[in-house]
N, C-alpha and C positions, 0 to 999 in steps of 0.2 A: 429560622433559628434566632433566638434572642441574644443580643449583645448589649454591651454598655459603652457609651461614649466617654470621652475624657472628663466629663462632668458627672459621671456616675448615673447617667440617665439611660434607660433601656430603649432599645430600638431593634427592629428586625432586619436581618440581612440574609441573603441566600447562601453566604459562605463566610469563612473567616477572612478571606482576601477582600471580599466586598466590604465587610465591616471595617477593616483596616483602612481601605481607601476612603470611606466616609469620614473617619476620624481625621485623616490627613487633610481632606478637603475642607473640613470645618476650620481646622487650624489655619490653613492657607487663606480661607475667606476672611476670617477675623483679622488676619495680618495684611489683607489686601495684596496678596502675592499673586503673580501671574500663573502660578501652578494650579490655582483653584479650578479653572475650567478643564484642563486635561485630566485632573484627578476625578472630577465629577463625570466626565465622559467615560473614563475607564470604569468607574463604579456602575454607571447605568448600562454600560455594555455587559458587565457581569450580572447585574441585578436590575433589569428594567422596571421591576415592580417595587423598587425602593421608594417609599413615599417621602422619607426624610431627604433622600438624595435628590428626588425630583423637585421638592419645594426649595431645596438649597440652590438648585440650578435656576429656578424662577427668581429667587432673590438676587442671584448673580446677574441675571439678565436685567433685572430692575436697576441694579446698581450701575450697570453699563449704559443705561438709558434706552434699552430695547424693550419698551413697554409692551408691545404686542406679543413678542416672544415670551416675555415674562408671564403675561396673563395666560397664554396657552399652556405653559409648563405648570402653572398653578392649577389650572383646570385638570390637567392630567393627574396631578398629585391628589386633588380632591376626589377624583374617581377611585383612587386607591385607598382612601381613608377608611371605608367600611371594613377592610381586611386588616387594618393596623391595630396595634396595641392602643389602649386609651390615651396614653401620653403622646404617642406618635400622631394619633388622629387629631388631638387638640392642637398639637404643634403645627400640623399641616393646615388645619382650618384657620388658625390664627394668622399664620404667615400668608396664606392665600388672601385673607382680608387686607393685609398690608399691601400685597402686590396689586390688588384690585383698586387701591387708592381710596379705601373707605374711611380714612381720616379718623374722626373721633370714635367711630364704631370699632375700627381696628385697634385703637389705643385701649378701648374698654376690654377688648378680647385679650390684649397683651396683659393687662392688669389681672384679669381673671385667670389666665393660664399660669402666670407667675405666682399666684397665691398658692397653687398646688405644686408647681415645679420651679422654685425660685432660682435654680441653677441652670435653667435653660437659656443660655446666653444668646443662642440664635434667635429666640423670641424677644429677648431683652434688647438686642442690638438695634432693631429698626426704630425704637423709641428714643434712641440716644443721638448725640452729635447735633451739629447745627442745621443739618438737613433732614433730621428725623421727624417722627410724628409729633414730638413736642417742639423741637427747634423750628419746624416749619408750620407750626400751628397758627401763626399769625396773631398770637395772643400777647397781650401786655404781661410782663413778668415771666415769660417762658424760660428765661435763663435760670432764674431762681427755682422755677418749677421743675426743671430738669434735675437740678442738684438735689432737690427734695425727693424726687422720684427715685434717684439712685441710692439714697441713704439706707433704705431697708435691706439692701443686698450687700452691704459692706461686710457683714459677718460671714454670710454663706459663700461669698466670692472673695474673701480676704486675700487669698494667695494667688489669685488668677491674674496673669499679666494683662489680658485684654481688659478686664474690669478696672484694674489700676489705671490704665491709660485713659479709659473712658471717663472715669471719675476725675482724673486729672484735668481733662478738657472742660468738664462742667465746672470744676473749681476755677480754672483759668478764666472762663467767660463770666464768672461772678466776682472776679477780683481777688481770689484767694491764691495768689501766685506762689507763696512759699509752700503751701500744701500741694499745689499742682506740680511744682518742681520736684518735690520729694516723691510723689506718686509716680510721675513719669520716669524718674530715675530708677525706681524699683521695677517698673514694667520693662524698661530697657535692659536691665540686668537679666531678667527672665527670658526675654525674647528680643534680642537686638536687631533681628531682621524683619520686624513688624513695620510695615509702611505706615500703618495707622499710628503706631507709637512715635515713629519719626515725625509724622505730621503734627502730632500734638506737642511734641518737644519743640518743634519750630514755632508753633503758636505761642507757647509759654515764653520762649526767648524773645519773640517779637514784643510781647507785652512788657517784658523786662528791659527792653532796649538793648539786648545782647546780640546785635546783628553780626558782629565779628565772630562770636561764638558759633552762631548758626553756620556761617560760611566755613568755619574750621573743620566741620564734620559732614555737612549735608551733601556737598558735591561728591565727596569721596564715597559716601554711603550710596548715592545714586548710581555710581559707576557699576554697581552689582545689582541694580534693580532694573528689570526688563521694562522696555517701553510699553509693553502690554499690561503692566500692572495698573490697577485702578487709580493709584495716587501719583503716577509718574508726572503727568502734566502739572498737577497742583503742587507737588513738591518742588518742581522747577520754578513755579510761580513764587514760592517762598525764597528760593535762591535769588531770583531776579529782584524781588522786593527788598531783600536784605542789601543787595548791591546798590539798588536805587537809593535807599535810605542812607547809605554810606557815601553817596556822591559818585558812584561808578555807573553812570547811565549807559555808557558804551557796552559794558559787559552785561548789564541788566537787559538791554535790548537784544543782545546776542542770544541770551537764554530765552527771551521771549520768542524770537524768530525761529529758534531751533526746536523748542519743546512745548511752547504754549500756543502761539499763533503762527502756524506754518501752512497756510492754504496752498494746495497744489503739491505739497511734499509727500512723497510716498513713504518716507521713513522718518517723518518729523513728529509733530504733535499728535497724540492720541489720548483720549480720555473720555469720561462721561461728558455728554454735550453741555450740561450745566457748568462744569468746570472750564471746558474749552471756551465757552462764550464769556462767562463772567470774568475769568482770569485774564483773558486777552484784553477785554475792554478796560478793566480796572487798572491793569498794569500800564497800558498805553496812556491812559488818562493821568495817572500819577507821574509818568515820565513827562507828559506835556506840562503839567503843573510845575515841574522842575526845570522847564526851559527847553525841553527837547522839541524840535519842530515836527509837528504832525499835520499834514495838509488836510483840507476838507475832503480831497479825493481819497486819501488813506482812511479817513473816518468812514466815508461812504462804502469803501471796499470792506471795511470791518463790519459795518451794519449788514451788508449783503451776506457776508460770511456767517454772521450770527443768525440771520433768518433762514439759512439752510437747515439749521437745527431747530429753530423755534419759528415756525411759519405764521403763527398767530398768538395773540396774548393768552395768558393763562397761568404761567409759572411766575409768580411775582418777582422773585429774585432775578430771573432771566429778563423779565420785562424792564426792570429798573436799569439793567446794564445795556440792553439793546436800545432803549430810548436814549441813553447817554450817548451812544455812538451816533444816533440820528441827530441829536442836538449839536454835537460837535461837527457834524457834516454840514450843518446849516440847513438841514431838511425840515424846516418848521412845519410844513404841511403834513408830511409823513409822520412827524412826531405827534402832531395833534390827532391824527387819525388813529395812531396806535394807543395814545393815552385815552381817547374816547371809548375804547373797547375794554379798558381795564375797570373792574369793579371790585367790591369788597372793601374791607377796612383799610387795606394798604393803598387803595387808589389815591386818596388825597396826598399821602406821603410821596408816592411815585410822581404824581403830577407836580407838586411843589418842587421836588428835587430836580426834575428835568426841565422845568421852566427856569430854575436857577442855573442849570448847566447851559441852557440855551442863552440865557442872559450873559453868562461868562463868555461864551463864544462870540457874542455880539459886543463885548466890552461894556455892558450895562451893569456896572458893579453894584450900584445901590439896589437895583431890582434883584440881582443875584443874591445879595445878602438877605433881603427880606424873604425871598422864596426858600432859600436853604434853611434859614432859621425856622421856618414853619414846618420843614421836613424833619427837623431833629428830634422833637419830643417823641418818645416811645419808638424810636426807629428800629428797635429790636424786633418789632413785628414783621419787618421785611424779611427776616431770616438771615442766614449766614453768620459768620463770626464777627467779633468786634474788629479784628484786623481787616476784614473785608469792608465793614461799614465805616471804617476810619476814612474811607474815600470821601464821605460826606463832610467830615470835619476838615479834611485837607482842602476841599473845594471852598468851603466857607472861609477858612483862613486866607486862602488865596484872594478871594473876592474882597475881603476886608482889607487886605494889605494894599489894594489898589487905591482905596480911600477916595474914590470918585463920588460925586453927589448922585442922588437918586435920579434916574433917567427912565421915565416911563415910555 
C-alpha cells in the first residue's frame, strides 16, 4: 500500500497502522527522542519488509554508535530495495552509503537524491550538523560549506521545525547569531520537545554569552527528557559548561559525575560514545583550567574509560580528546604511541595540540604556547562545534597567562 509521510513523500507500508508508526518514528528521530527505537520496533513488527523503516533503524544504530548493527540493518534494507518505489529505493541506497561510512561518495549520493526529492529530510539530515558528512569532512571552510549546502532548501522546507533548527546551527557556527536565534525560536515554537532544537538553542546562547539564560530553562527541560535520549549526555554537558563559565564548579562537576562521566553507574551517563568521551574529557579539562584539582590518577582513569569506547585511533575528534587525557595523566610514552598512529590532514593539528597539553601538565608554558599556536589555524578541520573547540583557546590563554619563559 502506498502512503505519504509528513513531507509529502510516498512510501509503502503493509497497513495504515504501520504507516502511522513510520511517521511518528521519523518525527521522534529528528527530535532525538527516546521513543524512536520502540516506534521502529513496533513498525518492523507489523511490517518487517518496510525498507524505509529498516534504513531508519540503521541510522538510529549509527547515531547510537553501534556501527556493526547499523551496517547489518542497512544491508537488510538494501535487500528490500528492488521491491520498493523508486523514491524509497534511492532513499535506502543513499542512507546505506552513509551508514557504511562512504564519506564523499555518500555525500554525492545525498546531493543526487535531493535534486529529485528536496524534502527528504531523512536523507538531508546526515549531511548536517557538526558531526555530519560535511561537518566531519576534515576540510577547511566546512562551516561555510554547510551553510551554503542548506541554502537551496530554505524555500521547500521553509515551515519545517527540524530544518529551521538545522539552519540555525549552521548560522550559529558561522557567526550569524541574530539569524540563528530567530530561527531556533521559530523551531522551538513549532516543536518545543525536540532535543535537537534544545541543543542548538544552548549552542547559540553559549556563543552569545547567555549562560544564565541557558540555565533558566535547560535543566527544567531535561527533567522530562529520558536518559535514553540521544542528546541526554550532551545536553547535561551544556548545563555543566554554563555552570562552569559562571563560576559554579561544584555544581558543574556534580552534573559531570551524574550524567556525563559516570563509570560504573548503572543509571548514570548514557549516550553515543563520541559524546561520552569528548564531553567528559573537555569538561574535566576546562574545570582544571579554572583551578579544580584533578590528579594524574583521575586523568589516567578517564583515559582508560575513553579507550573502552575507542580502542584504537581513527576518529579524529575522539583522538584529540583521548590524547588530552593521556597528556594530563603524564603518560608521555602512551601519548606518543597514540599520536604516531594518527594520519591524515588533522594529524599535525592533533599532535601540536596535545604536545601543548602535555607541556601545560609539565608547567612548560613557553612550549605550550608555541605548540597550541600551531594547532589553531584552520582548527575547524578537527570537527565538532566552536563551543567544543574553544577548549584550545582556553588552554592557550591559560598557558599565556603563566608568562613563563620558553623551556625546551
